[in-house]
C-alpha positions in Angstrom: 28.7 151.4 -19.9 28.1 148.3 -22.0 31.7 146.9 -21.2 31.4 147.5 -17.6 28.0 145.8 -17.5 29.3 142.9 -19.6 32.1 142.5 -17.2 29.7 142.6 -14.1 27.5 139.9 -15.7 30.5 137.7 -16.3 31.6 138.2 -12.9 28.3 137.4 -11.3 28.2 134.1 -13.7 31.4 133.1 -12.3 30.5 133.6 -8.9 27.3 131.5 -9.5 29.3 128.5 -11.1 31.7 128.5 -8.1 28.8 128.5 -5.6 27.5 125.6 -7.6 30.8 123.8 -7.4 31.2 124.6 -3.6 27.5 123.0 -3.2 28.4 119.9 -5.4 31.7 119.5 -3.4 29.4 119.7 -0.1 27.0 117.3 -1.3 29.7 114.8 -2.5 31.3 115.1 0.8 27.9 114.4 2.5 27.4 111.5 0.1 30.8 110.1 1.2 30.0 110.3 4.8 26.7 108.6 4.2 28.5 105.8 2.3 30.8 105.3 5.2 28.1 105.2 7.6 26.0 102.9 5.4 29.2 100.6 5.1 29.7 100.5 9.0 26.0 99.6 9.2 26.3 96.8 6.7 29.4 95.3 8.4 27.7 95.6 11.9 24.6 93.9 10.4 27.0 91.1 8.8 28.7 90.4 12.0 25.4 90.2 13.9 24.3 87.9 11.2 27.2 85.6 11.5 27.0 85.7 15.4 23.5 84.6 15.1 24.1 81.8 12.4 26.8 80.4 15.1 24.3 80.7 17.8 21.7 78.8 15.5 24.4 76.3 14.7 24.9 75.4 18.5 21.3 74.6 18.7 22.1 71.8 16.2 23.5 68.5 17.4 25.4 67.0 14.6 27.2 63.4 15.1 31.1 63.4 14.3 30.5 60.1 12.4 27.6 58.1 10.8 26.0 55.7 13.1 23.0 54.5 14.7 21.2 56.2 17.9 21.5 53.4 20.4 20.2 55.8 23.4 18.2 58.7 23.7 18.2 60.6 27.0 16.0 63.5 26.0 12.4 63.8 24.6 11.1 66.0 22.0 10.4 69.5 23.7 12.5 68.7 26.6 15.0 71.4 28.1 18.4 71.4 27.5 20.5 73.2 30.0 24.1 75.0 29.1 27.2 73.5 30.5 28.1 69.7 31.3 25.1 67.4 31.2 24.6 64.5 33.8 23.9 62.4 30.8 24.9 62.5 27.1 21.8 63.5 25.0 22.3 60.7 22.7 24.5 57.7 22.4 25.5 56.8 18.7 27.2 53.6 17.7 29.4 53.1 14.8 29.5 49.3 14.3 30.9 48.6 10.9 34.3 48.2 12.7 34.4 47.3 16.0 36.9 46.8 18.7 37.2 43.8 20.9 39.1 44.3 24.2 40.6 42.0 26.7 42.8 42.1 29.8 46.0 40.3 29.7 47.5 38.7 33.1 50.9 40.5 34.2 52.8 37.4 33.6 51.9 37.3 29.9 52.3 41.0 29.1 55.8 40.6 28.1 54.9 38.0 25.4 52.0 40.1 23.7 52.8 42.3 20.6 50.9 44.2 18.1 50.5 41.8 15.1 50.0 38.8 17.4 47.6 36.3 15.9 44.2 36.6 17.7 40.9 34.8 17.5 37.4 35.6 18.7 34.8 33.3 19.7 31.2 34.1 20.5 28.0 32.2 20.9 26.0 34.9 19.0 28.2 34.7 15.7 26.8 32.8 13.0 30.5 32.0 11.9 31.4 30.8 15.4 34.8 32.5 15.5 36.6 35.6 13.9 40.4 35.5 13.2 42.4 38.6 13.4 45.4 40.2 15.1 46.2 42.5 18.0 46.0 46.1 16.9 46.5 48.0 20.0 48.4 47.5 23.6 48.0 49.7 26.6 51.7 49.3 27.4 50.8 49.6 31.0 49.2 47.7 33.9 46.1 48.6 35.6 47.2 49.0 39.3 44.1 47.6 40.7 43.8 44.4 38.4 47.5 44.0 37.5 46.3 43.4 33.8 46.9 45.1 30.6 44.3 46.1 28.1 44.9 44.8 24.5 42.5 45.4 21.4 41.6 43.4 18.4 40.1 45.5 15.6 37.7 43.8 13.1 35.5 44.8 10.2 31.9 44.4 11.0 30.1 45.4 7.8 27.6 42.5 8.5 26.7 43.9 11.8 26.8 40.5 13.5 28.8 41.8 16.3 27.0 44.3 18.6 28.4 46.6 21.3 28.6 45.1 24.7 28.7 41.4 23.6 31.0 39.1 25.4 33.2 36.2 24.1 36.6 34.3 24.2 39.7 36.2 22.9 42.6 33.7 22.3 46.0 35.5 21.5 49.0 33.3 20.3 51.5 34.7 22.8 54.5 32.6 21.0 54.3 29.9 18.4 56.5 27.1 19.2 55.5 24.9 16.6 58.9 23.4 15.3 61.0 24.7 18.2 63.2 22.4 20.2 62.4 22.1 23.9 64.0 19.7 26.6 63.0 18.8 29.9 64.2 21.5 32.5 66.4 18.6 34.4 68.2 17.7 31.3 70.0 21.2 31.3 72.9 21.4 33.7 75.0 24.7 33.6 74.4 25.5 30.0 75.2 22.0 29.0 72.8 19.0 27.8 73.9 15.4 28.4 73.3 13.6 25.1 73.6 9.8 24.4 75.0 8.7 21.0 74.3 5.7 19.1 77.2 3.9 21.0 75.3 4.7 24.3 78.1 6.9 25.2 77.5 10.3 26.9 78.8 13.4 25.4 78.4 16.9 26.8 76.8 19.5 24.3 76.8 23.2 25.1 73.5 24.9 24.2 71.8 28.3 23.8 68.5 28.6 25.6 65.5 30.7 24.1 62.8 32.8 25.9 60.4 29.9 26.4 60.9 28.2 30.0 57.8 27.4 32.1 59.7 25.3 34.6 59.1 22.0 33.3 60.5 22.7 29.6 63.2 25.0 28.2 63.7 26.1 24.7 67.0 25.5 23.0 67.7 27.6 20.2 71.2 26.5 19.5 73.3 23.1 19.9 70.6 20.5 19.4 69.0 19.3 16.2 65.8 18.0 17.8 66.8 14.1 17.0 69.1 13.8 20.1 68.5 11.4 23.1 68.9 13.4 26.2 69.8 12.3 29.8 67.2 13.7 32.3 68.4 12.3 35.5 71.6 12.1 37.5 73.2 14.5 34.7 75.7 16.1 37.4 77.5 12.6 37.9 78.1 12.0 34.3 81.3 12.5 32.3 82.1 12.6 28.6 82.6 9.1 27.0 80.9 7.2 29.8 78.7 4.4 28.6 75.1 4.1 29.9 72.2 1.9 29.6 68.9 3.4 28.4 66.0 2.4 30.6 63.1 4.2 29.0 63.5 6.8 26.1 60.6 9.3 25.3 
């Protein structure tokens, strides 16, 4: 009887332990479920927080660069509507580096290029003028004005130039210093008639450059610049013919 009673007691103890294990497993499963729910709740809260931070950021206007507010179209407490505005809320100027814009006539656009020397004069400038060069070209004509926009970019750390100022921009389209030009009527069918020291005419084939204003033509090959050239009646002269120089310029 004592042995049987001991076995029953052991069996009861074993069942009690198994029951406790089952309860612990159930509690663990419930805790895992609670943890998963809590994690989901935290993730949702973080997402809402991020959305709120983004919406708050939309309420803060941040300039894309450092500068000075030159115009304010809204008073404190004013209502800002969503969507496109009729006017910008603020106008900000970055004046440490400025762009000077000018319109070039159609007849001169083929002569202008990036890097050409330029000089800007303005009555408001203390130094009177600023030297620089062409930094940008539109590469297209305005269909209404038949002009091309060019820009000169310069440093303005001293702040002497203000947006909206007017002045005179001079661009050196072509530096002809040191080049050889002859009167247009001295050129006949690619030949210039030169008078030698013996006052005799000789034909000199030449190559012309780009410059031709209708009165003078650039010579890039064939002449040294020291010759005496004939400017009248060139079509009637022949090589070796002796002439008398009436005037020399």
